[in-house]
C-alpha positions in Angstrom: 4.8 10.1 -12.9 6.0 8.3 -16.0 4.0 5.5 -17.4 6.8 3.0 -16.8 6.8 3.6 -13.1 3.8 1.4 -12.1 5.3 -1.7 -13.9 8.7 -0.9 -12.4 7.3 -0.7 -8.9 5.3 -3.9 -9.3 8.5 -5.8 -10.2 10.4 -4.0 -7.4 7.8 -4.9 -4.8 8.2 -8.6 -5.8 12.0 -8.5 -5.6 12.2 -10.2 -2.2 10.1 -13.1 -3.6 12.6 -13.6 -6.5 15.5 -13.3 -4.2 14.2 -15.8 -1.6 12.7 -18.2 -4.1 14.8 -21.2 -2.9 14.0 -20.7 0.8 12.3 -23.3 3.0 8.6 -24.0 3.3 6.8 -20.7 3.4 4.9 -19.5 6.5 3.2 -16.3 7.5 5.2 -13.4 9.0 3.7 -10.8 11.3 2.8 -7.6 9.5 5.4 -4.8 9.8 4.1 -2.1 12.0 5.6 1.0 13.4 6.4 -0.2 16.9 4.4 -3.3 17.8 2.1 -6.0 16.6 -1.2 -5.1 15.1 -4.6 -6.1 16.4 -6.1 -9.4 15.2 -8.5 -7.8 12.7 -5.8 -5.8 11.1 -3.3 -8.7 11.0 -5.8 -11.1 9.5 -7.5 -8.8 7.1 -5.7 -5.5 6.4 -2.1 -6.0 7.3 -0.6 -4.7 4.0 -1.5 -1.1 4.5 -1.6 -0.7 8.3 0.9 1.0 10.6 0.5 1.1 14.4 1.9 3.6 16.9 2.3 2.0 20.4 1.8 3.6 23.8 5.5 3.4 24.5 6.3 5.5 21.4 3.6 8.0 22.2 5.0 8.5 25.7 8.5 9.1 24.3 7.4 11.7 21.8 5.7 14.0 24.4 3.8 16.1 21.8 1.1 18.7 22.6 -0.9 18.0 19.5 -2.2 14.4 19.0 -1.8 14.7 15.2 1.9 15.2 15.5 2.1 11.5 16.7 1.3 10.4 13.1 4.4 11.8 11.5 6.2 8.5 11.8 3.6 6.8 9.6 4.6 6.5 5.9 2.4 8.7 3.7 0.9 10.8 6.4 1.3 14.6 6.2 0.0 17.6 8.1 -1.5 21.0 7.4 -0.6 23.1 10.5 -3.1 26.0 10.5 -2.1 27.3 14.0 -5.4 29.1 14.2 -6.6 28.5 17.8 -9.3 25.9 17.8 -8.6 25.2 14.1 -5.1 23.8 14.7 -4.2 21.0 12.3 -5.5 18.5 9.8 -4.0 15.3 8.3 -3.8 13.9 4.8 -3.1 10.4 3.3 -3.1 8.8 -0.1 -2.7 12.1 -2.0 -5.7 13.9 -0.5 -5.2 17.4 0.9 -4.5 17.7 4.5 -6.4 21.0 4.6 -9.8 19.2 4.7 -10.7 20.4 1.2 -11.6 16.8 0.5 -12.6 15.0 3.7 -11.2 11.5 3.1 -10.4 9.6 6.3 -12.7 8.1 9.0 -11.6 8.8 12.5 -12.6 6.3 15.2 -12.0 6.7 19.0 -12.6 3.4 20.8 -14.5 2.2 17.7 -16.8 5.3 17.8 -17.0 7.6 14.7 -15.4 10.9 15.5 -15.7 13.1 12.4 -17.8 16.2 12.2 -20.6 16.4 9.6 -18.1 18.0 7.2 -15.6 15.3 7.8 -13.1 17.0 10.0 -11.4 14.9 12.6 -12.1 15.5 16.3 -9.2 13.6 17.7 -7.8 16.7 19.4 -10.3 16.0 22.2 -7.6 13.6 23.5 -4.3 14.1 25.3 -1.4 11.8 24.3 -1.2 10.2 27.8 -4.8 8.9 27.4 -3.9 6.9 24.2 -3.1 3.2 24.2 -2.3 2.8 20.5 -3.2 4.2 17.1 -3.8 2.2 13.8 -3.5 4.0 10.5 -5.0 2.2 7.5 -4.4 3.6 4.1 -6.4 2.4 1.1 -9.9 1.4 0.0 -10.2 -2.2 1.0 -11.4 -1.8 4.6 -15.2 -2.7 4.7 -15.9 -1.7 8.3 -16.7 2.0 7.6 -18.6 3.9 5.0 -18.7 7.7 5.8 -15.4 9.4 5.0 -13.6 6.1 4.6 -12.5 7.3 1.2 -8.7 6.8 1.5 -8.4 5.1 4.8 -9.1 5.5 8.5 -7.5 6.4 11.9 -8.4 4.1 14.8 -7.4 5.4 18.2 -7.8 3.3 21.4 -7.8 5.0 24.7 -6.0 3.4 27.7 -7.5 0.6 29.7 -4.4 -0.8 31.5 -3.9 -1.2 35.2 -1.8 1.6 36.7 -1.6 5.1 38.0 0.6 7.9 36.7 0.9 11.6 36.6 2.8 13.6 33.9 3.8 17.2 34.5 5.2 19.3 31.6 6.6 22.8 31.4 8.0 24.4 28.3 8.5 27.3 25.9 5.8 29.9 25.5 4.9 29.6 29.1 3.5 26.1 28.6 2.1 24.2 31.6 0.5 20.8 31.3 -0.7 18.0 33.6 -1.9 14.6 32.6 -3.2 12.1 35.1 -4.3 8.5 34.5 -5.6 5.7 36.8 -6.6 2.2 35.8 -8.1 -0.1 38.4 -9.6 -3.6 38.7 -12.3 -4.1 41.3 -13.6 -7.7 41.1 -15.2 -8.0 37.7 -15.2 -4.2 37.1 -12.4 -2.6 35.2 -12.4 1.2 35.6 -10.1 3.8 34.1 -9.9 7.6 34.5 -8.0 10.4 32.8 -7.7 14.1 33.3 -5.6 16.5 31.2 -5.1 20.2 31.3 -2.8 22.4 29.2 -2.2 26.2 29.3 0.2 28.0 26.9 0.7 31.4 25.4 1.9 30.3 22.0 4.8 31.1 19.7 2.9 34.0 18.1 1.2 37.0 19.6 -2.5 36.5 20.5 -2.2 32.7 20.6 -3.1 31.8 24.2 -4.6 28.3 24.5 -6.4 26.4 27.3 -7.4 22.8 26.8 -8.9 20.2 29.1 -10.1 16.6 28.8 -11.7 14.4 31.5 -12.8 10.8 30.8 -13.8 7.6 32.5 -14.2 3.9 31.4 -16.3 1.3 33.3 -16.3 -2.2 31.9 -18.0 -5.1 33.7 -17.3 -8.7 32.9 -20.4 -10.8 33.7 -18.5 -13.9 32.9 -15.8 -15.1 30.5 -18.2 -14.6 27.6 -20.0 -11.3 28.2 -19.0 -7.8 29.1 -20.7 -4.4 29.1 -18.8 -1.1 29.1 -19.5 2.6 29.2 -17.1 5.4 28.2 -17.7 9.1 28.9 -15.5 12.0 27.9 -15.7 15.8 28.3 -13.2 18.1 26.6 -12.9 21.7 25.6 -10.5 24.2 24.1 -10.5 28.0 24.6 -8.0 29.6 22.3 -7.1 32.9 20.8 -5.8 32.9 17.2 -2.9 34.8 15.8 -4.6 35.1 12.4 -2.8 35.4 9.1 -0.1 37.7 7.8 1.1 39.0 4.4 3.9 37.0 2.9 6.7 39.5 3.6 5.6 40.2 7.2 5.2 36.5 8.0 8.8 35.8 7.0 10.4 38.8 8.6 8.2 38.8 11.8 6.8 35.3 12.2 5.8 35.8 15.9 3.5 38.8 15.1 -0.2 38.9 14.9 -1.9 41.5 12.7 -3.9 44.2 14.5 -7.0 43.3 12.6 -6.8 39.7 14.0 -6.9 40.9 17.6 -10.4 39.4 18.2 -9.7 36.0 16.4 -10.2 32.9 18.5 -13.0 30.9 19.9 -14.1 27.9 22.0 -14.8 24.2 21.2 -16.5 21.6 23.4 -16.9 17.9 22.8 -18.9 15.5 24.9 -18.8 11.8 24.0 -20.7 8.9 25.5 -20.7 5.3 24.3 -21.9 1.8 25.4 -19.9 -1.3 24.4 -21.5 -4.8 24.6 -19.5 -7.9 23.7 -20.7 -11.5 23.9 -19.3 -14.8 22.8 -22.1 -17.2 21.8 -19.4 -19.9 21.4 -15.7 -20.3 20.9 -16.3 -19.5 17.2 -19.1 -16.9 17.3 -18.7 -13.4 18.7 -21.0 -10.4 18.7 -20.1 -6.8 19.4 -22.6 -3.9 19.7 -21.7 -0.3 20.3 -24.0 2.7 20.7 -22.9 6.3 21.1 -23.8 10.0 21.4 -21.4 12.7 20.5 -22.0 16.4 20.9 -19.7 19.0 19.2 -20.0 22.7 19.7 -17.7 25.2 18.1 -17.8 29.0 18.2 -15.2 30.9 16.3 -14.4 34.5 15.7 -12.3 35.0 12.6 -11.1 37.8 10.3 -8.9 36.6 7.5 -7.7 40.0 6.1 -7.7 43.7 6.8 -10.4 44.3 4.2 -12.7 41.6 5.5 -15.1 41.8 8.4 -14.9 39.9 11.7 -17.3 37.0 11.5 -18.9 34.8 14.1 -19.1 31.1 13.2 -21.3 28.9 15.3 -21.6 25.1 14.8 -23.4 22.6 17.0 -23.8 18.9 16.1 -25.4 15.9 17.8 -24.4 12.5 16.5 -26.1 9.2 17.4 -25.4 5.8 16.3 -25.3 2.0 16.6 -22.6 -0.4 15.3 -23.0 -4.1 15.3 -20.4 -6.7 14.3 -20.9 -10.5 14.2 -17.8 -12.7 13.7 -18.0 -16.4 12.9 -15.0 -18.7 12.6 -16.5 -21.6 10.6 -13.3 -23.6 10.8 -9.5 -22.7 10.9 -9.6 -21.9 7.1 -12.9 -20.0 6.8 -14.3 -16.9 8.6 -17.3 -14.7 8.1 -17.9 -11.2 9.5 -21.1 -9.3 9.2 -21.3 -5.6 10.2 -24.1 -3.0 10.2 -24.3 0.5 11.4 -26.7 3.5 11.6 -25.5 7.0 12.1 -27.7 10.1 12.6 -26.5 13.7 12.7 -28.4 16.8 13.7 -26.4 19.9 12.7 -26.8 23.6 13.2 -24.5 25.8 11.1 -24.6 29.6 11.6 -22.7 32.6 10.5 -23.2 36.1 11.9 -21.8 39.5 11.3 -20.3 41.3 14.4 -20.7 44.7 16.0 -17.8 47.1 15.8 -15.2 44.4 15.0 -15.6 43.0 18.5 -16.7 39.6 19.8 -20.4 40.5 19.7 -22.9 39.0 17.3 -24.9 41.3 15.1 -28.2 39.4 15.0 -29.4 41.7 12.3 -26.6 40.3 10.0 -27.4 36.6 9.7 -25.2 35.4 6.9 -26.1 31.7 7.4 -28.6 29.8 9.5 -28.7 26.2 8.3 -30.2 23.1 9.9 -29.3 19.5 8.7 -30.6 16.1 9.5 -28.3 13.5 8.0 -28.7 9.7 8.4 -26.4 7.0 7.1 -27.2 3.2 6.9 -24.4 0.8 6.2 -23.8 -2.9 6.2 -21.1 -5.3 4.9 -20.3 -9.0 4.7 -16.7 -10.2 4.6 -15.5 -13.7 3.9 -11.9 -14.7 4.9 -10.1 -17.8 3.8 -6.6 -19.3 4.3 -6.5 -22.3 2.0 -2.8 -22.8 2.3 0.1 -21.8 4.6 1.3 -19.5 1.9 -2.0 -17.8 1.0 -4.8 -16.0 2.6 -7.5 -13.7 1.2 -10.6 -11.9 2.2 -13.4 -10.4 0.1 -16.2 -8.1 1.2 -19.2 -6.2 -0.1 -20.3 -3.0 1.6 -23.5 -1.0 0.9 -24.5 2.4 2.2 -27.6 4.5 1.9 -28.0 8.2 2.9 -31.1 10.0 4.0 -31.8 13.5 5.3 -33.6 16.8 5.3 -32.4 20.5 5.4 -33.8 24.0 6.0 -32.3 27.4 6.2 -32.9 31.1 6.6 -29.9 32.4 4.7 -29.2 36.1 4.1 -31.9 37.3 6.6 -34.7 35.7 4.6 -38.0 35.5 6.4 -39.4 32.3 4.8 -38.0 28.9 5.6 -36.2 27.2 2.7 -36.5 23.4 2.7 -34.5 20.9 0.8 -34.3 17.1 0.6 -31.1 15.1 0.3 -30.1 13.8 -3.1 -31.2 10.3 -3.8 -27.8 8.5 -4.2 -29.4 5.1 -4.1 -27.6 2.1 -2.6 -23.9 2.8 -2.8 -22.2 -0.6 -3.4 -18.5 -1.0 -2.6 -16.5 -4.3 -3.3 -13.3 -4.9 -1.3 -10.5 -7.4 -1.7 -7.3 -8.2 0.2 -4.8 -10.9 -0.8 -1.7 -12.0 1.1 1.0 -14.4 -0.1 3.7 -15.8 2.2 6.4 -17.3 -0.1 9.0 -17.6 2.7 9.2 -17.2 6.4 10.5 -13.6 5.9 8.4 -12.2 3.0 4.8 -11.1 2.7 3.4 -10.0 -0.6 0.1 -8.2 -0.5 -2.5 -6.8 -2.9 -5.6 -4.9 -2.1 -8.4 -3.4 -4.1 -11.5 -1.5 -3.1 -14.1 1.1 -3.9 -15.2 3.9 -1.5 -17.4 6.9 -1.9 -17.2 10.7 -1.4 -20.6 12.2 -0.6 -21.4 15.9 -0.6 -21.7 17.4 2.8 -23.5 20.5 4.1 -26.0 22.3 1.9 -24.5 20.7 -1.2 -26.0 17.3 -0.2 -29.5 18.7 -0.5 -31.7 20.1 -3.2 -35.1 21.8 -3.7 -35.2 20.3 -7.2 -34.6 17.0 -8.8 -33.1 14.6 -6.1 -31.7 12.3 -8.8 -29.6 15.1 -10.4 -26.4 14.3 -8.5 -24.5 11.3 -7.5 -21.6 10.5 -5.1 -18.1 10.4 -6.3 -16.8 6.8 -6.5 -13.1 6.1 -5.6 -11.4 3.1 -7.1 -8.0 2.1 -5.5 -5.5 -0.7 -5.5 -2.1 -1.4 -4.0 0.6 -3.9 -4.5 3.6 -4.3 -2.2 5.7 -6.5 0.0 7.1 -6.6 3.5 10.5 -8.3 3.9 12.4 -9.2 7.0 15.7 -9.1 5.1 17.7 -9.8 8.3 16.8 -10.6 11.9 17.4 -6.9 12.6 16.1 -5.3 9.4 12.5 -5.0 8.1 11.6 -3.3 4.8 8.2 -2.4 3.2 7.6 -1.2 -0.3 4.3 -0.6 -2.1 2.8 1.1 -5.2 -0.7 2.4 -5.1 -3.3 4.2 -7.2 -6.6 5.8 -6.5 -9.1 7.3 -9.0 -12.2 9.5 -8.3 -15.1 9.7 -10.7 -16.3 13.3 -9.8 -14.4 14.7 -6.9 -15.3 18.0 -5.2 -13.3 20.2 -2.9 -14.5 22.3 0.1 -13.8 26.0 0.0 -13.0 28.2 3.1 -16.6 29.5 3.3 -18.0 25.9 3.5 -19.2 25.8 -0.2 -17.9 23.2 -2.7 -16.5 23.1 -6.1 -16.4 20.1 -8.4 -13.0 19.2 -10.0 -14.3 16.1 -11.7 -12.1 13.1 -12.4 -8.9 12.8 -10.5 -5.9 10.4 -10.3 -3.6 9.8 -7.4 -0.6 7.5 -7.4 2.4 7.0 -5.2 5.1 4.9 -3.6 5.5 4.1 0.1 8.8 2.9 1.4 9.7 2.3 5.0 12.4 0.5 7.0 13.3 -0.4 10.6 16.9 -1.4 11.5 18.2 -2.6 14.8 21.8 -1.6 14.1 23.0 -3.0 17.4 21.8 -3.4 21.0 21.9 0.3 21.6 20.8 1.8 18.2 17.5 1.6 16.3 17.2 3.5 13.0 13.9 3.8 11.2 12.6 5.8 8.3 9.9 6.2 5.6 9.4 8.2 2.4 6.4 8.5 0.2 6.3 9.9 -3.3 2.9 11.2 -4.3 1.4 12.5 -7.5 -2.1 13.9 -8.0 -3.7 15.0 -11.3 -7.0 16.5 -12.4 -8.2 14.6 -15.4 -11.4 16.5 -16.4 -11.0 18.3 -19.7 -10.7 22.1 -19.2 -8.4 24.7 -18.0 -7.1 22.6 -15.1 -6.7 19.3 -16.9 -3.4 17.8 -15.9 -2.9 20.1 -12.9 -2.1 18.9 -9.4 -4.6 19.0 -6.7 -4.5 21.7 -3.9 -2.5 20.9 -0.8 -0.9 17.7 -1.9 2.9 17.5 -1.3 5.1 15.7 -3.9 6.8 13.8 -1.1 6.8 13.3 2.6 9.5 11.6 4.7 10.6 10.9 8.2 13.8 9.4 9.6 14.8 8.8 13.2 17.5 7.3 15.4 16.9 5.9 18.9 20.1 5.5 20.8 20.4 3.9 24.2 23.2 6.0 25.8 22.9 4.1 29.1 20.6 1.4 30.3 18.4 4.2 31.7 18.9 7.0 29.2 17.7 7.0 25.6 18.3 9.7 23.0 15.9 10.1 20.1 16.3 12.4 17.0 13.9 12.7 14.1 13.7 14.5 10.9 10.3 15.3 9.4 10.3 16.5 5.8 7.6 17.5 3.5 7.6 19.2 0.1 5.5 22.3 -0.8 2.2 22.1 -2.6 0.0 24.2 -4.8 -2.6 26.5 -3.1 -4.9 26.8 -6.1 -6.2 24.5 -8.9 -4.6 26.7 -11.5 -1.2 25.7 -10.1 -0.1 29.3 -10.3 2.0 31.4 -7.9 4.3 28.5 -6.8 4.2 25.9 -4.1 4.1 26.6 -0.3 4.5 24.7 2.9 7.8 22.9 2.5 9.7 22.1 5.7 12.5 20.0 7.2 12.0 19.9 10.9 14.5 18.3 13.4 13.2 17.2 16.8 15.4 15.7 19.5 14.7 14.3 23.0 16.3 12.6 26.0 14.3 10.1 28.0 15.5 8.9 31.4 14.0 5.9 33.1 14.2 6.8 36.8 12.5 3.7 38.0 9.7 5.6 39.7 8.9 7.2 36.3 10.4 9.0 33.4 12.0 12.3 32.8 11.8 13.6 29.2 13.5 16.7 27.7 12.5 17.5 24.2 13.5 20.2 21.7 11.3 20.7 18.6 12.4 22.5 15.4 15.9 22.3 16.7 17.3 24.6 13.9 14.5 27.1 14.1 13.5 26.5 10.5 10.8 28.8 9.1 7.7 27.0 7.8 4.1 28.1 7.2 0.6 27.3 6.2 -0.6 29.3 3.2 -4.1 29.9 1.8 -4.8 31.5 -1.5 -7.5 34.1 -1.2 -7.6 34.5 -4.9 -7.0 32.0 -7.8 -3.5 32.7 -9.0 -1.2 32.9 -6.0 -1.0 36.7 -5.9 -3.3 37.1 -2.9 -2.1 34.6 -0.3 -2.3 34.8 3.4 0.3 33.1 5.7 0.4 31.5 9.1 3.9 30.8 10.4 4.6 27.6 12.3 6.3 27.3 15.7 10.0 28.2 16.0 12.5 26.3 18.2 10.9 25.3 21.4 11.6 23.0 24.3 9.8 21.2 27.1 10.6 19.2 30.2 8.2 16.4 31.3 8.3 14.3 34.5 6.1 11.2 34.8 5.6 9.5 38.1 4.1 6.0 38.3 2.3 5.2 41.5 2.5 1.7 42.9 
């Protein structure tokens, strides 16, 4: 990106202010979101970089993978592995979607939902169980520490009153049922969900079964106090089609290699959480959450003909407490204090197998690792609105990490013990500023620091615990949101993010330091109500990443980061009851090695279209994905120069029919 671009984008983002300089007395406008207004915290503190996906939009999309809901958000991109229980990952702010650098905190009902290595566990949900999703991009959110490097995903499950069942049938012998019930019995609000999906898959050896069952019970003792409990059980049993050579993948994308016949596995997630809320007064509120998450994943995988079938077993228990105290001193000043403790107990194992079948060879223990990882975090945030045209908030967050580790790698008899590196107190300042020069314009600026910590074995040492530090990430963003017309909203921002000593995670779970890195980009989005029948929306993000450590890779792009990502869509109301929606999701290719050799992979332009009919008693939705049957793929470089790549083709054209019935 040329050096003149940052200054150009700064001026461009302020263009609405210059244009509207002679307007009437300024006032705050609501933040632009994807489909609806944002929650109070987001609106008051983080509105500049937040997008929301509403329940109505989620229902229209009728996706089978929760991550596909995020494609409408500017700057979000996917890596679609299509490998059974390892299906997809997401990226934002120029970080790889492959999980090579875990960089986004995932919260479900305010509960942390990342594994120890940082991978999201949102696929425990079904779309019909989701009320709304907030995506925050940037470094200025003080609420979270772990994995909140480039932003966070907040998912709220449904708690509305109502009963509905959705049945879906589709390509690849897909069958799915989703059932929801929300009730109010006196002071008790209780909600239940059950989902089940069974499908054979686009490729051979790709059969998947998934279930999720959950319940919410919230009791209001009075207007000021409530206590809630949420329980969720979910599981996936899936075969995996494995990877193919480049030529075979393009000529025969539905195939699965013979050596991948045993690929697949199971994943189970259990989540339990308590939610206590109390208002001491009209101006002082307290929220306390406690939780227990259990993750179990067993995978059988063979990447290539000349590699062995391996059994990978991971079990994790996560415990935690999250406290938030909010005090509105007066209409101009607010204070929020948060604190959290998270503990993880992790078992990570790798075994050889007997005769290339799904049978562990207990005499071939490649990895037997045990982790105890504890995080302590706290922040204080002050918010102020001194004038109608200005508001700001500043925060300071601090985190400390503790833990122990032992292993018996490579069939060793003795127990190898390690202590976690002493990273000290990790201090992270945060700032958000909002200027409202007119009724129709918001200019925002945010700045923050976040941290990337080593995970797995790399976070521990048998030697000097002060020999390693976390990687600090400094980021800022300047942009504006402009209601140019009563029917047209625009948003434009320029952002940067620098890491002091970034590392990337390799396929075997080990890590490699890449050193200093720079990411920068532009996010542009619009929403236009063309007429009473037609809504047009779109977004495009230009991204550049660069390794800045002197050496062979200095100046190279980072792995798995596309040059651009874009989505555009049209919603057209054909009749008062029938709506047609068409979207185009586009993403450039990216390098698959730090040497930037062998070319870029993963580019796609996917067109999806759907018809949604409101039948009064419910909805009928017909959807076609990848309408033009475009070939696209996920690619991993087994070597270092792009000459030894393995390929996983994405789904071809496919269709589904869903019928939702709402009970009165």
